FIDREN-709512 format. One record per residue: y, x, z of N, C-alpha, C in turn. Coordinates in steps of 0.1 Angstrom, whole numbers, plus 5000, padded with zeros to 4 digits. Example, Ala and Ser with C-alpha at 12.3 -4.5 7.8 and 13.67 -1.06 7.14 Angstrom:
BEGIN
494351325078495551235078496751325078/497851285071498951375071500051295079/
END
This chain:
BEGIN
643334265593642134225600642234265615/641834175624641934195638640834295642/641134405649640134505653639234445663/638034515664637034465674637534485688/637034395696637434405710636634515716/637234595725636534705731635434655740/634334735740633234685748633534695763/633134605771633534605785632534695793/633034765802632234845811631834775823/631334845833630934785845632134715852/631834625860632934545867633734645877/633034725884633634805893634634905887/634434955876635335035869636734975867/636634855861637834785858638634735871/637834715881638434665894639134775902/638534905901639135015908640235085901/640235095888641135175881642635125882/642934995882644334955884644834985898/643834975908644235005922644535155922/643735235916643935385916645235415910/645635355899646835385892648035345901/648035235907649035185916649135285928/648035325933648135415945648635555941/648335605929648835735925650335715924/650835615917652235605915653035595928/652435505937653135495950653035625958/651935705957651835835964652835935958/653035935945654036015939655435985944/655735855944657035815949657335855963/656235835972656435865986656536015988/655736085981655836235982657236295977/657636245966658936275960660136245970/660136115975661136085985661136165998/659836196003659736276015660236416013/659936466001660336605998661936615997/662536515991664036505990664636496004/664036406013664536386026664436516034/663336596032663136716040664136826035/664336836022665236936017666736906021/667036776020668336726024668636746038/667636736047667836756061668036906064/667636996056667837136057669137196050/669937096046671137136038672137226046/672237196059673137276067672537406073/671237416071670537536076670937666067/670937776073671337896066670137966060/670338016048669238096042668238006034/667038056030666237986022665237906030/664637806024663537736030662337826031/661537826041660437916042659537916029/659238026024658438026011657137956012/656337966023655037876023655337736023/656337696031656737546031657137506016/657937576009658437535996657237535987/656337635987655237645978654237515981/654137475994653337365997653937235991/655337225993655937105987655737105972/655837215965655637215951654237175947/653237225954651837185951651637045954/652236995966652036855970652536755959/653736795953654236715942653536725929/652936845926652236865913650936775913/650336765924649036685924649136545918/650036455924650236325918650736325905/651636425901652236435888651136465878/650236555881649036575871648236455870/648036385882647136265881647836155873/649136145874649936045866649736075851/649836205847649636235833648236215829/647236235836645936205833645736055831/646235975840646135825839646935775827/648135845824648835795812648035835799/647435955799646635985787645435885786/644835845798643835745797644235615791/645435565795646035455790646235465774/646735575770647035595755645735595748/644635665754643335665748642835525746/642835445757642335315756643035225746/644435245745645135175735644835215721/644635335719644135385705642835335702/641935335712640635285710640635135707/641535055713641634915710642134895696/643034985691643634965678642635015667/641635095671640735155662639635055659/638935065648637934975644636635015650/636535135657635235175662634835095674/635835075683635535015696635035115706/634135065715633635165725634435175738/635535105738636335105751637135235753/637135325743637935455745637335555754/635935535757635335635767635435775762/635235805749635235935744636736005746/637735925743639135965745639335995760/638935905769639135925783638536055788/637236075784636536195788637236315784/637636325772638236445766639536465774/640336355777641636375784641336425798/640436375805640036425818639636565818/638836605808638336745807639436845805/640236815795641336905792642336905803/642636805809643636795821643236885833/641936865836641336945847641337095844/640937125832640837265828642237335828/643237255824644637315824645337305838/645037205845645837175858645537275869/644137305871643837405881644337535880/644237605869644937735868646437735870/646937625863648437615864648937595878/648237515886648537485900648537615908/647437705906647437815914648537915909/648837925896649738015891651137975896/651437855896652837805901653037835915/652037815923652137845938652337985940/651638065933651738215935653138265931/653638215919654938255914656038205924/655838085930656938045939656938125952/655838165957655738245969656438385967/656038445956656538585953658038575951/658538485944660038475941660738445955/660338355962661038325975660938445985/659838515985659738625994660738735990/660838765977661838855972663338815976/663638685975664938645977665238645992/664238626000664438616015664638766021/664138856013664338996018665939026017/666638976007668139006006668938916015/668438806019669138706027668338676040/668538766050667738756062668638716073/668038686084668838656096669638776102/669038896101669839016106671039036098/671039026084672239036076673138936079/672638816081673538706084674338726098/673638786107674238806120675238916120/674939036111675839136110677239096104/677039006093678338966087679038876096/678438806105679138716114679838796125/679238906130679838986140681039056134/680939106122682039176116683239076114/682938956110683938866109684638826122/683838816133684438786145685438906151/684939026148685839146151687139146144/687039116131688339106123689238996128/688638876131689538776135690238816149/689438866158689938906171691139006170/690839106161691839206160693139146154/693039066145694138996138694938916149/694138846157694838756167695538846177/695038956181695739046191697039096185/697139136173698339186167699339076166/698838956161699738846159700338806173/699438806183699938766197701038866202/700838996198701839096203703239056196/703339026184704538996177705138856182/704238766185704738636190705338656203/704738746212705338766226706638836224/706738926214707939016213709038906208/708838826198709838726194710238636204/709338586213709738486223710538556234/710138686238710938746248712338786243/712438836231713738866226714638746224/714038636220714838506219715338466232/714538476243715038436256716138526261/716038666259717038746263718338716255/718238696242719438666235720038536238/719138436243719638306246720438316259/720138406268720938416281722238486279/722438556268723638626265724438566254/724138436251724938366240726438356243/726838346257728238326260729038456255/728338576255728938696251729238696236/728338626229728538606214729838536211/730238446219731538376217732738456222/732538526233733538596239733838736233/732838806231732938946226731738976217/732038956204730938966193730439116193/731339206196730839346195729839386205/730139346218729239366228727839296225/727939176220726639106217725939176206/726539236196725939306186725139426191/725939496200725239616207724039566215/724139446221722939406228721839366218/722139306207721039276197720439406192/721239506189720639636184719739696195/720239686208719439746218718039676220/718139536218716839456219715939496207/716439506196715639546184715039686185/715739776190715139916191714139916203/714539856213713639866226712339796223/712339686215711139616213710339666201/710739776196710039836184709939756172/711039696169711239626156712139696147/712239666135713139726125714239636121/713939506120715039416114715139306124/716339256125716639136134717839066128/717838926128718838846122719038726131/720238696135720538566143721238476133/720638356131721138266121720938116124/721438026117721137886118720937836104/720237716103719937666090720137506090/720737466079720937326077720537286063/719937176061719437146047720537126037/721637076042722837066033723537186031/723937266042724737386041724037506039/722637506042721837626040721937726052/721837856050721737956060723237996064/723338016078724638066083724238176092/724738306089724338416097725438446107/724938486120725938516131725838666134/724638726133724638866136723338926131/723239056128722039116123722039256125/720739316124720539456124719539486114/719939576104719039616093718539486086/719439406083719039276076718539306063/717339246059716839266045717739196035/717539216022718339166012718239006013/719338946008719438796008718238736002/717838785990716738725983715438745990/715238865996714038886004714038796016/715138786023715238706035714838556032/715338506020715138356017713638346013/713038456007711538436004710738436016/711138516026710338526039710538406048/711838376050712138266060712338146051/711238066050711337936042711837816051/712237716044712637596053711537536060/710337546054709137486061708837576073/708937696073708637786084709737756095/711037736092712037706101711837576108/711337476100711137336105709937336115/708937416112707737416120708037486133/708837596133709237666145710137576154/711137506148711937426156711237296161/710337246154709537126158708637166170/708037276170707037316180707637396191/708937446188709637536199708837656202/708237726191707437836194707637926181/707338056183707538146172706538116161/707038146149706138136137706038266130/704838316128704538456123704238446108/704738546100704438556087703938696084/702838716074702338846072702138856056/702638956050702238986036702039136035/701939186024701539326021702639426025/703839386028704939476031705439476046/705339356052705939346065705239236073/705539236086705239126095706539086101/706838946101708038886106707738766115/708638746124708538626133709938556133/709838426132711038336133710838256146/711838266155711738206168713038126171/713037996176714237936180714737986193/716137996195716638026208716637906217/716537926230716537816239717837746241/717837656250719037586254719637496243/718837466233719337376222720537426214/720637556213721837606206721737596191/720537566186720337556172720237676164/720237796171720137926165718737966163/718438056154717138106151717138256151/716138326156716038466155714938516146/715238606137714338666128714138806132/712938856134712638996136711539036126/711439156121710439196112710339346112/709239396108708839536107707839556097/707939676089706839696079705639776085/705639796098704539866105703239796104/702139866098700839806097700839666090/701839636082701839506076700839496065/700639616057699639616046698339616052/698039686063696739686069696339546074/697339476080697039346086696639246074/697439256063697239176052695839196046/695539316043694239346038693139306046/693339336060692239296069691939146069/693039076069692938926070692238866057/692738916045692138856033690838916030/690539046032689339096029688139036038/688439016050687438956059687138816054/688138736051687838606046687138606033/687438696024686738696011685338736012/685038836021683738876023682838766029/683438696038682738586045682438476035/683438436026683338336016682238376006/682238506002681238555992679838545998/679738576011678438576017677938426017/678738346021678338196022678038146008/678838185998678438145984677138205980/676838325984675538385981674438305988/674638266000673538186006673438055999/674537985995674337865988673737875975/674037985967673338015954671838035956/671538105967670138145969669338015972/669937925979669237795982669137715969/670137715961670237635949669237705939/669237835938668337895929666837885933/666637885946665237845950664737715946/665637615948665237475943665137465928/666037535921665937525906664737595901/664437705907663237775903661937695905/661837635916660737555919660637435910/661837375907661837255898661337295883/661837425879661437475866659937495866/659337545877657937565878657237425877/657837335884657137205884657137135870/658337155863658437095850657437165840/657337295841656537375832655037345834/654637325847653337285850653037155844/653937055845653636925840653636925825/654537005819654537025804653237075799/652737175806651437235801650337135802/650337055813649236955815649436845804/650736805801650936705791650436755777/650736885774650336935761648836935760/648136965772646636955772646236815770/646836715776646436575773646636535759/647736585753648036555739646936615730/646636745733645536805725644236735726/643936685739642736615740642736485732/643836415731643936285723643736325708/644436435704644336465690642936505686/642236585695640836615692639936495691/640136395701639336275701639636195688/640936185684641136115671640436175659/640436305659639836375648638336355647/637736345659636336325660635836175656/636636075660636235945658636835885645/637735955638638435905626637335865615/636435955611635535915600634735785604/634235785616633435655620634335535620/635635555624636535445624636835395610/636935485601637235445586636035365581/634835405584633635325579633635185586/633835175599633835055605634934955600/636135015598637334935593637034885579/636434965570636034925557635034815557/634034835565633034725567633534595571/634434595581635034475585635934405574/636634495567637434445556636634375546/635534425542634534365533634034235538/633734235551633234115557634234005557/635534045557636633945556636933905542/636333965532636533925518637234025509/637734145515638434245507637334345502/636934315490635834395484636434525477/637734545478638334665473638334775483/637834755496637934845506637034965504/637535085505636735205503637135305514/636235395518636535495527636935615519/637835705524638335815516637135915513/637235985502636236075498636036175509/634836195514634536295524634836445520/635436525529635736655526634536745529/633636695537632436775541631236695535/630136775534628936725529627836715539/628236665551627336645561626836505561/626236465572625636325573626736225572/627836245578628836145576629336125562/629536245555629836235541628936155532/627536185535626536105527626635955530/626935915543626935785546628235715539/629335795538630535745532630235715516/629535815510629335795495628435665493/627335655502626535535500627335405502/628235405511629035285515629835255503/630535355497631435325485630635265473/629335315471628535265460628235115462/627935085475627534945478628834855476/629934895481631134805479631534785465/631334895456631634885442630734775435/629534765439628634665433629034525438/629434515450629834385455631034335448/632034435446633234385439633034345425/632134405417631934365404631334215404/630334195413629734065413630833955417/631633995426632633895431633733865421/634033965412635033935401634733825392/633433805389633033705380633333565387/632933555399633133435407634733405408/635433505410636933475412637533425399/637133485387637633445375637433305372/636133255374635833115372636633025382/636833065394637632985403639032985399/639633095394641033095390641232995379/640332975370640532875359640532735365/639732705375639832575381641132555388/641632665395642832655402644032625392/644032695381645032675371645132525366/643932475364643832335359644432245370/644032265383644532185393646032195395/646532315394648032335395648732265383/648232265371648832195361648832045364/647831995368647831845372648831815383/648931905393649831875403651331885399/651531985389652931995384653231875376/652331825368652531705360652831585369/652031565379652231465388653631465395/654031595399655231605406656431575397/656331605384657431585375657631445369/656531365369656631235363657431135372/658131045366658930945374658030835379/656830815374655930705379655330755392/655030665401654330695414652830695412/652130805417650730815416650230825430/649230745433648630745447647130735445/646430835452644930835452644530775466/643630675466643230605477641730635480/641430665493640030685497639330545498/638030555501637230435502637630355515/638330425525638730355536640230305535/640730305523642030255520643130345526/642830475528643730575534644330655522/645630685522646230765511645830905512/645230955501644831095501645731185494/646231135483647231215474648331125471/649531175471650731095467651831195462/652431165450653531245445654831205451/655831275448657231255453657731115449/657431075436657930955431657330835439/656030855443655430745451656130735464/656430845471657130845483658530765482/659230795471660530735469660430585466/659430545458659330405453658830315464/658030375473657530285484658330305497/659330395497660230405508659530475520/658730585518658130655529659130735536/658930755549659730845557659430995555/659931075564659731215562658331255563/657431175570656031215571655331195558/655831115548655131095535654130985536/653330965526652330865525651030915529/650731055527649331105528648931085542/647731035544647131025557647330885563/648130795557648430665562647630555555/647530445561646730335555647730265544/647130225533647830165522648430035527/647729965535648229835540649429855549/649629975555650829985564652030015556/651930085544653130135537653430035526/652429965520652629875508651529765509/651729665517650729555518650529485504/651529475496651429415483650429485474/650429625474649429695467648129685473/647929675486646629665492646029525488/646929415488646329295484645929295469/646629375461646329385447644929445445/644529545454643229605453642129505457/642429415466641429315469641129215458/642129195449642029095437641129165426/640929295426640229355416640829365402/642129345401642829345388643129485384/643229525371643529655366645029675364/645729565360647129575358647829455364/649029475370649729365376651229405378/652029305380653329325384653629265398/654129355407654329305421655729335426/656129265435657429295441657229345455/657929455458657929515471659329525477/659429525491660729525498661029675501/662129725496662529865499664029855505/664029885518665329885524666129755523/665429645524666129515523666229465508/665929545498666029505484664629485479/664529395469663229365463663129445450/662029515449661829605437660529545430/660729555417659529505409658829625403/657529635406656729755402655629705392/655429775381654329755371653229855375/652129795380651029875386649829875377/649229995377647930005369646930075379/645730025378644630065387643530125380/643030245384641930315378640930335389/639630295387638630315396637830445394/637730515405636930645404635830645415/634930745415633930745425634430765439/635530845440636130865454637030755458/637330665450638330555454639230535442/640030425443641030385432642230485432/642730495420644030565417645030465413/646230455419647230365415648430445408/648830395397650130435391651030325390/652330345392653230235392654630285388/655430205381656830225377657730115383/658930155385660030065390660630005377/660329875375660929805363662029705367/662529725379663529625383664729625375/665329745373666529755365666229715350/665029755345664729715332664629565330/664029495340663929345338665329285340/666229345349667529295350668429315337/668229425331668929455318668529355307/667129335307666629245297667129105299/667229065312667628925315669128915311/669929015315671329015311671529015296/670829095289670929095275670528955269/669528895274669128765269670128665271/670728665284671728565287673028585279/673328715277674428745268674328685254/673128705249672828655236672928505235/672328435246672328285247673828235248/674528315257675928275259676728285246/676528385238677228405227676828285216/675628255215675128155206675728005211/675627985224676127855229677627835227/678327955230679727945227680127915213/679327985203679627965189679327825185/678227765190677827635185678727525192/679227545204679927435210681427445206/681927555205683327565203683827505190/683027515179683527455167683827305167/683027215172683327075173684327035183/684627115192685527075204686927045199/687427125190688827095185688926965177/688026925167688126805161688026685171/687126695181687026585190688226565198/688826685203690026665211691226605202/691326655189692326605180692126455178/690926415175690626275172690926185184/690626235197690926155209692426145210/693126255208694626245210695226155199/694626155187695226075176695025935180/693825895184693425755188694425715199/694725805208695625765219697025735214/697525815205698825795200698925685191/697825655182697925545173697725405179/696725405187696325275193696625245207/697225345213697625335227698725225229/699625215219700725105219700124975216/699024975207698524845203697824775214/697024855222696324795233697324775244/697324655249698324625260698024695273/699024695281698824765294697924685303/697724565300696824485308695424525306/695124605296693724655294693824805294/693624865306693725015307692525085303/691525015299690225085295690325185284/691125155274691225245262691925375267/693025355275693625485279692725575288/691925505297691025585305690025655297/689525585287688525645278688925765271/690125755264690625865257691025975266/691625945278691926055287690626135292/689526045293688326105298687826205287/687926155274687526245263688226375263/689626365264690426485264690126575275/689926525288689626595299688326665298/687326595294686026655292685926755282/686726735271686726845261687426975267/688426955275689027065282688127145291/687227065298686227125306685227205298/684827135287683827205278684527335273/685827325269686527455264686527565275/686827525287686827625298685427695299/684327595299683027645300682627745289/683127715277682827805265683527925267/684827925272685528055275684828145285/684228075295683428155304682228215297/681528145289680428195282680928315273/682028295266682528395258682928525266/683628495277684028615285682828695290/681728625294680528695298679828765287/679728705276679028765264679728885259/681128885258681828995253683129005259/683229085270684429105277685429185269/686629155269687629235262687729375267/688129465259688229605264689429625273/689229675286690329675295691329775291/692629755295693729845293694129895307/693930025309694030075323695530135324/696230075334697530125338697630125354/698530205358698730205373699430085378/698830015387699329885392699429885407/700229805412700329785427699229675430/698129725435696929635438697229535448/698129565457698529455467699229345461/700029365451700729255444699629165436/698629235430697629155423696829065432/696629125445695829045455696728935460/698028955461698928845466699028735456/699028775443699128665433697928575433/696728645434695428575434695428475445/695928515457695828425469696828325468/698028355461699128255461698728125453/698028155442697728045433696827945441/695927995450695027895457695727855470/696727925475697427885487698227745483/698827745471699627625467698627505466/697427535460696527425457695827375470/695727465480694827425492695727455504/696627375507697527405519696727395532/695627325532694827315545694127435549/694027535540693327665543694527765545/694227845556695227965559694828085551/695728135544695528265536696328375542/695728495543696328605549696028735542/697028815540696828945532697229055542/696329145545696629265552696529385543/697529475545697529595536698129705544/697829825540698329945546699729985541/700430065549701730115544701630255543/702030325532702530255520701430195512/701630085505700730015498700030105488/698730095487698030185477698230125462/698130215453698130175439696730215433/696530145421695230165415695430155400/694730245392694730235377693730135374/694130015367693229915364693829825353/693029735348693429625339693929505347/695229485347695829385356695229245354/695029215341694529075338693129065343/692229165341690829145344690629155360/691529245366691429255381691929125387/692929065382693428935387692328825385/691628825374690628725371689528745381/689128875384688028895393688428845408/689628885412690028855426690228705427/690728645416690928495416689528425418/688628475411687228415412686628425425/686828535432686328565445687028475455/688328455454689128375463688728225461/688428195449688028055445686728025452/685728115451684428105457684628085472/685528165478685828155493686228015497/687227965489687727825491686727725490/685927735480684827635478683827645488/683527765494682627775505683127715517/684527725519685127655531685027505530/685327445517685227315515683827255516/682827335514681427285515680927285529/681727315538681327305553681027155557/680327135566680026995572681426925575/681426795574682726725577682926745592/684226745595684626755609685126895612/684726995604685227125608686527155601/687427215609688827245604689027395606/690227435602690627575605690027675595/689927635582689427735572690527845569/690027965568690928075565690228175556/691128235548690628345539691528465542/690928585545691628705549691228815538/692328865532692028975522692729095527/691929215528692429335533692429445523/693529515521693629615511693829745518/693029855516693229975522692730095513/692830215519692530335511691830425521/690630475517689830575526689530695517/690330795519690130915511690430885496/689530905487689830875473689330745469/689030655478688530525476689430415480/689730315471690530195474689630085477/689830015489688829915493689629785494/688929675489689429535490688329455497/688729395508687729305515688229165516/687329065513687728925513686728865523/687328805534686528745545686928595546/685828515547686128365548685228315559/685428195564684628125574683928005568/683428025556682827905549681327895553/680527845544679127815547678227935546/678728055542677928175541677228195529/676428295528675628325517674428245515/674028215503672728135501671528225503/670328155504669128245507668828335495/669228305483669028385472670228485470/670628545481671728635481671628755472/670328805470670228925461670328885446/670428765443670528715428671828655425/672828655434673928575432674928635422/674728765418675528825407674828815393/673628755393672928745380673528625372/673528635359674028525351673428395353/674128285354673628145354672928125367/673128205377672628185391673728115399/673627985403674627915410673927815419/674727795431674227705440675027575441/676027565431676827445431676427355418/676427225420675927145409676827155396/678127175397679027195386679327335382/678727425388678927565385678127615373/678727715366678027775354677127895358/677427955369676728075373677228195367/678328195360678828305354680028375361/680628315371681728365378681528505384/680528515393680228645400679628745390/678928695380678428795370679628855362/680628775359681828835352682528935362/682728885375683328975385682629105386/681229105387680429225388680629315376/680729255364680929335352682329405352/683329325356684729375357684829495366/684229475379684229585389683529705384/682329685377681629795372682429885362/683129805353684029875344685129945350/685429905362686529985369686030075380/684930145377684330245385684230195400/683730075402683630025415682329955418/682129915431680929855435681329725444/680429635444680729505451679529485460/679729435473678729405482679029285490/677929205494678029085501677329095515/678029055525677429055538677928935546/677128905557677528785566678628825575/679528725577680628735586680028705601/680228795610679628755624680228635629/681428595626681928465630681628345622/680828365612680428255603681228275589/680428265578681028285565680528415558/681328465549680928575540682028675540/681528805538682428915537682128985523/683028985514682829045501683629185501/682929285499683529425500683529485486/684729535481684829605468685429735471/684829845465685329985465685430035452/686730095449687030155436687330315438/686730385429687030525428688330555422/689330575430690730595425690830725416/690130825420690230945412689630925398/688530865397687930835384688730745375/689430645382690230555374691530625369/692030715377693230785373693130865360/691930915357691630985345691730885333/691630755335691630655324693030595322/694030645330695330585329695930595315/696330485308696830485295698330485295/699030495307700430505308701230375306/702330365314703230245313702730125319/703430095330703029975338703229845330/702329745331702629615324703629545331/704529465324705629385330705029295340/705829265349705429165359705229025353/704228955358704028815353705028725359/705228625351706228515355705728445368/706628425377706328355389705928445400/705928585398705528665409706528665420/707828635417708728625428708528515437/707628425434707328325444706228375454/705728485452704628535461705128575475/706428575477706928605490706628495499/706328375494705928265503704628295511/703828385506702428415512702628495524/702028455535702128525547701328645547/702028765550701328905549701328955564/700429025567700329105579700129255576/701129335579701129475576700329545586/699529645582698729735590699229875589/
END
């Protein structure tokens, strides 16, 4: 059941509240973005952000956050009130949310600001500008000291390389004197080790002279190819320092390609420790500053989140308390509305307290129990009526007869499925439509005031015969009708079959004596009567010919009355069609006959004699239709097409004769003929043969003039009737090659 709409408050309240919500959201976004921009702009500044500034930013972000939680709680309260059966617009929920939020937010805001200031003041004591300045000064002194010592060794290496470069000719002339000079330079310049060498990437190191040379492994660890390449490229000394020594690699001038190595362990450990310790201390101090700033931001974010969490819990408690207060009233209102909607089983839960609300709940349950008992009696009586109506509807839906209830305005009020099918209604059905629109014949029958009648209605181009019965009621007539078209057709066929059988029996007996008597008269008295008097001969020939015609007519009656049982064998259907057309092609040379067939030619399980009889009759009718055209017309043609579509074999005979008669829907009925000398049994026999061969026959107009006869046979169903062994070919089939065929 749909809950009651909440009561609307004053107009100003609903006009201001959305604006307030949007303003608070925008304010929160602006303040948050501004805080982020301010903190990001102080990223390169040393130390902490000023504690009062950080506390102010925290309080500034908390105020819109608390307001957003209060507005969210208001939204939830109003939604719960809208879903509740009590109504009231959720004012109680909103008031409780506002009260709890304010009660929790003011102390939380003061506590958070105080905690933020205390924490930041303590952290600022350890990271001050004075400490930062002291660390910076110490770092500068360490760097300057290191640079002075390095400069001294660089100058020593450069001066020694220049002196040795000027005495390079002595190296070539007198290596001993040059060695003494190298030792002198090493001792005078207060170094311990000196090596004169050259280096090539392919050949490696080549040593020319040395004094106190370190071990080969140590030398290769100290003097790296990168160090040599850097000194040669820049033409200046390169200095190396580790925990054991200080060494310098210097290229000799004049493009000699020689390099000088000098080294000493004096103060090497001190210089190494001084260098690395100063850098480590400085890096640690900078990391400490970064962590302090990060810790400051994280601590304030935690305070912000805790404050919002506490306010959110307060809002949730306010919603829970409001729900608990309004739940009993909501249960009463919901039960009352369910009863108003027809649900008399609605009850409120048994009250747990014995206060005024509990007393009201008990009285309410007693009232609903009484209403339910009274309503049960009415429901029982109504159920019986519904069962009877359902039974009538089920019977109407299951019967094959059409049932239509008509109102006084001739509009269909009730119609079963059979009525829709028999009257050819579309998907919309008959209900709601005028009877004169869907069945004018039945509408005219109502005007006649008859109780029973037989009428013919057109259904998709076919005429259907309906047996109609009319019952008059106070609300309008009720029509019931059955389709008796097939029943009448079967009765007519059965009657004609019986008539044909009796006529054939009565006529066939005297035909043989008459024919024999006429032939005997002709043989005995034909010679007596002279040739000058041909009357006797013509009379006897007329008797014999007419007896033959009567015999053929009797054979047709006999064939229609009792067709012989077909013998099904697999046959080449194209050959049967060719034979049927060949017989007429010889007799009617003025008509063009054409046979079209698919390759490979389809086969069909059938009775060859009966199928030949049916096709011959159809071709005969086509030829007669061409001969019945008005005089002066030439160019008659009969085209027979044999094909296969899926599991169906199709045979189509097309002519350009006079076309179908007006009574085209009755041309396959027995004794229905449009020719003066016809018996009306030809197409009836053809229809019977095709029906026994699991096929259908249809007639349509040729767009170019004439008739199209279409026959379709279920090859799969006929294959199951195959009795095996093909029948021998009929005599004269070899002559069928004279027939013109067009292969498709």
